[in-house]
LUMDREN-218672 format. One line per 4 residues: number of its first residue (from 1); for each residue x, y, z of C-alpha. Coordinates in pm, whole numbers, plus 50000, padded with zeros to 5 digits. Example, Ala and Ser with C-alpha at 12.3 -4.5 7.8 and 13.67 -1.06 7.14 Angstrom:
2
1> 51230/49550/50780 ~ 51367/49894/50714
% end
This chain:
249
1> 66856/70950/40926 ~ 66979/71306/40890 ~ 66711/71575/40873 ~ 66914/71795/40638
5> 66722/71953/40353 ~ 66944/71922/40047 ~ 66944/72100/39712 ~ 67058/71862/39438
9> 67203/72041/39135 ~ 67310/71818/38846 ~ 67535/71917/38557 ~ 67365/71736/38271
13> 67649/71823/38031 ~ 67906/71588/38188 ~ 67721/71338/38410 ~ 67587/71011/38261
17> 67222/70928/38319 ~ 67267/70552/38360 ~ 67273/70545/38741 ~ 67046/70832/38838
21> 66839/70606/39066 ~ 67149/70496/39256 ~ 67266/70856/39280 ~ 66939/70970/39434
25> 66940/70678/39679 ~ 67293/70772/39786 ~ 67200/71138/39834 ~ 66901/71036/40050
29> 67147/70893/40306 ~ 67252/71247/40391 ~ 66913/71414/40406 ~ 66593/71500/40224
33> 66652/71619/39864 ~ 66388/71892/39865 ~ 66520/72066/39551 ~ 66629/71859/39249
37> 66736/72034/38931 ~ 66937/71935/38625 ~ 67095/72188/38392 ~ 67171/72167/38022
41> 67066/72255/37670 ~ 66767/72023/37623 ~ 66757/72091/37251 ~ 67079/71893/37214
45> 67059/71517/37140 ~ 67324/71445/37403 ~ 67067/71485/37683 ~ 66802/71259/37531
49> 66868/70975/37776 ~ 66807/71208/38070 ~ 66462/71313/37947 ~ 66300/70976/38019
53> 66435/70972/38374 ~ 66335/71318/38493 ~ 65968/71254/38570 ~ 66016/70924/38755
57> 66287/71083/38973 ~ 66107/71419/39019 ~ 66401/71616/38879 ~ 66325/71957/38727
61> 66504/72030/38398 ~ 66650/72380/38362 ~ 66698/72492/38003 ~ 67020/72677/37938
65> 67119/72763/37583 ~ 67486/72782/37489 ~ 67487/73141/37371 ~ 67860/73168/37306
69> 68108/72914/37174 ~ 68367/72819/37438 ~ 68160/72943/37733 ~ 67977/72702/37963
73> 67639/72864/38020 ~ 67524/72564/38224 ~ 67793/72628/38487 ~ 67688/72992/38521
77> 67321/72901/38559 ~ 67398/72645/38831 ~ 67614/72890/39024 ~ 67349/73164/39012
81> 67076/72923/39124 ~ 67295/72786/39404 ~ 67345/73134/39548 ~ 66972/73213/39518
85> 66890/72891/39705 ~ 67154/72967/39968 ~ 66999/73304/40051 ~ 66646/73163/40050
89> 66730/72969/40370 ~ 66530/72668/40245 ~ 66813/72416/40271 ~ 67114/72344/40489
93> 67305/72134/40239 ~ 67392/72103/39872 ~ 67480/71811/39649 ~ 67666/71914/39337
97> 67663/71634/39080 ~ 67943/71721/38841 ~ 68292/71616/38737 ~ 68390/71975/38659
101> 68645/72168/38866 ~ 68472/72497/38775 ~ 68252/72449/39083 ~ 68543/72448/39329
105> 68500/72809/39439 ~ 68123/72765/39472 ~ 68167/72460/39696 ~ 68408/72657/39913
109> 68167/72952/39934 ~ 67875/72729/40036 ~ 68082/72568/40311 ~ 68185/72913/40434
113> 67813/72982/40474 ~ 67777/72676/40697 ~ 67627/72448/40432 ~ 67693/72076/40409
117> 67845/72023/40064 ~ 67841/71679/39903 ~ 68009/71625/39569 ~ 67932/71344/39328
121> 68108/71274/39001 ~ 68326/71039/38802 ~ 68681/70944/38897 ~ 68811/71193/38640
125> 68695/71477/38870 ~ 68986/71713/38947 ~ 69125/71711/39301 ~ 69045/72080/39379
129> 68670/72020/39352 ~ 68693/71700/39558 ~ 68874/71859/39851 ~ 68639/72159/39845
133> 68350/71929/39946 ~ 68267/71781/40287 ~ 68230/71445/40114 ~ 68282/71329/39757
137> 68131/71009/39612 ~ 68243/70844/39291 ~ 67965/70745/39052 ~ 68168/70440/38947
141> 68119/70294/39295 ~ 67742/70332/39271 ~ 67756/70172/38926 ~ 67949/69874/39065
145> 67697/69830/39348 ~ 67408/69838/39101 ~ 67569/69576/38880 ~ 67641/69359/39182
149> 67277/69363/39289 ~ 67160/69264/38943 ~ 67417/68994/38878 ~ 67446/68877/39240
153> 67820/68837/39208 ~ 68123/68992/39377 ~ 68259/69321/39253 ~ 68504/69300/38969
157> 68859/69356/39090 ~ 68901/69605/38805 ~ 68657/69838/38981 ~ 68831/69819/39318
161> 69122/70038/39424 ~ 69420/69884/39598 ~ 69468/69947/39970 ~ 69806/70120/39957
165> 70043/70220/40236 ~ 69908/70572/40198 ~ 69558/70449/40286 ~ 69688/70250/40583
169> 69882/70552/40709 ~ 69571/70769/40673 ~ 69374/70528/40891 ~ 69657/70484/41140
173> 69727/70855/41183 ~ 69356/70924/41229 ~ 69338/70658/41501 ~ 69635/70816/41672
177> 69480/71164/41651 ~ 69159/71065/41836 ~ 69280/70776/42056 ~ 69283/70765/42436
181> 69593/70715/42650 ~ 69585/70341/42577 ~ 69576/70394/42203 ~ 69211/70292/42150
185> 68983/70508/41936 ~ 68609/70493/41870 ~ 68562/70388/41508 ~ 68293/70652/41449
189> 68539/70927/41543 ~ 68807/70772/41325 ~ 68577/70756/41024 ~ 68465/71114/41073
193> 68823/71241/41090 ~ 68926/71043/40783 ~ 68638/71203/40592 ~ 68756/71549/40692
197> 69112/71473/40588 ~ 69015/71308/40258 ~ 68658/71382/40138 ~ 68664/71115/39866
201> 68761/70834/40105 ~ 68498/70563/40079 ~ 68529/70200/40187 ~ 68339/70101/39874
205> 68630/70229/39663 ~ 68825/69933/39799 ~ 68550/69673/39769 ~ 68413/69694/40127
209> 68066/69812/40231 ~ 68191/69946/40565 ~ 68508/70075/40726 ~ 68532/69789/40978
213> 68592/69506/40727 ~ 68834/69726/40535 ~ 69041/69781/40850 ~ 69024/69410/40936
217> 69150/69312/40591 ~ 69478/69501/40636 ~ 69593/69306/40943 ~ 69748/69627/41076
221> 69494/69716/41345 ~ 69332/69570/41654 ~ 68953/69579/41670 ~ 68742/69551/41984
225> 68365/69551/42035 ~ 68238/69702/42360 ~ 67894/69687/42514 ~ 67734/70001/42650
229> 67435/70048/42877 ~ 67313/70342/42669 ~ 67278/70149/42345 ~ 67163/69806/42234
233> 67442/69803/41978 ~ 67805/69730/42053 ~ 68054/70008/41991 ~ 68362/69933/41784
237> 68705/70058/41889 ~ 69029/70030/41694 ~ 69398/70051/41781 ~ 69719/70064/41582
241> 69890/69725/41601 ~ 70236/69851/41520 ~ 70386/70153/41693 ~ 70541/70277/41371
245> 70224/70270/41165 ~ 70081/70612/41091 ~ 70383/70810/41206 ~ 70507/71080/40979
249> 70833/71005/40805
% end
């Protein structure tokens, strides 16, 4: 597991509290959440549901009054704290939990400083904030996984995005970009490049836990497992099946 120390800053004004446990479990995949803060006006009834979850998830509430109508004081407080944390040198990554595009410039600034920036929000999140992050995770996907564990049934098709030609071309072009002379590419390199090209790409958006079964389901790619003397696990390589797939039109 990554040894990144991550500051988790949650916008309590526009993020639902229902899946906070799943959110924290997802963040833990990328490092150790050493700082966990949630911002909002805790005198407002809209944040009542969050209050019962803060202690059990060790999240520190930050009170921010809305001093002026039409101004988001919570956003300003989060931005100021993020810069203070950046210059404290206590973390090497941030997770911004928000569906608000107002944090786009902040995400860009943190990445300029060499920070890992993970975004997490609902599917209504504007594109500028998504592409400003190294990776962006939709809360709806975590919600679907949680429901699946409880009900022990397959994901509802209504929660799964369709694998379009655009997705197939993204995979195919990424394979081509990192492939050897024979057209084969290590799946780990392919996945990493896809993430750089499209931060919100996630196999779970399409109903698959991993990239391998997603690729298999399309019927457009060859997959090969190779043994290596340096690892007990087999390495997975992929290749474009059709020469035209992934080429720019």
